[in-house]
N, C-alpha and C positions, 0 to 999 in steps of 0.2 A: 504494500499499499504505500505509494509516495505520498500522501498527506502527512505520514508519521515521520518521514525523514526531516530532521529540522535544518539540515546543512544549507539548502539554498534559501528556504522562506525565512528562516530568523534573519539572514544576512539582509534580506529584501526589507523585513520589517524594521529592523535596526537603521538602515540606510533612509528608509522612506521617514521615520521620526527625525532622524538628524535634519533631513531637509525641510521638515516641517518647523522643527524649532529654531533653526538659524536662518535660512533663507526667506521664508515667507513672512515671518515678523518684521525683518529688516526692511524688506519691500513695501509692507503695509505702513509701517510708521514711516516712511520715508516721504510719503504725500503729505503734500502743504494743504491747508484748511483755507480755502479763499476767503470766506466769510468769517474772519477773526471777529469776537464780539469786541465792541467799542464800549469802553467804560462810561457810565452815563454821569452826568454833572452833580455834584454833591448838593446843590442849592435846593432848598426845601419849595415844594410848591405850595402856594397861598391856596388854601381852600376854605370856603365860605360856608357858613353854616346854612341850612335849608329853612326857609321861610314858611312854615305850613300855614295855609289859610283858615284852618278852623280855629 
């Protein structure tokens, strides 16, 4: 039964996880976000109380 022979499949598994854990995260984290958040001004907005007609 070739499924029980670990020689080729274990090496394929290890190399696949090495690629997943090293190459792919560096490519994903290398992208820049074009819409970076802009900090809001710290001035307080003036709010008025509501004038209820009853």
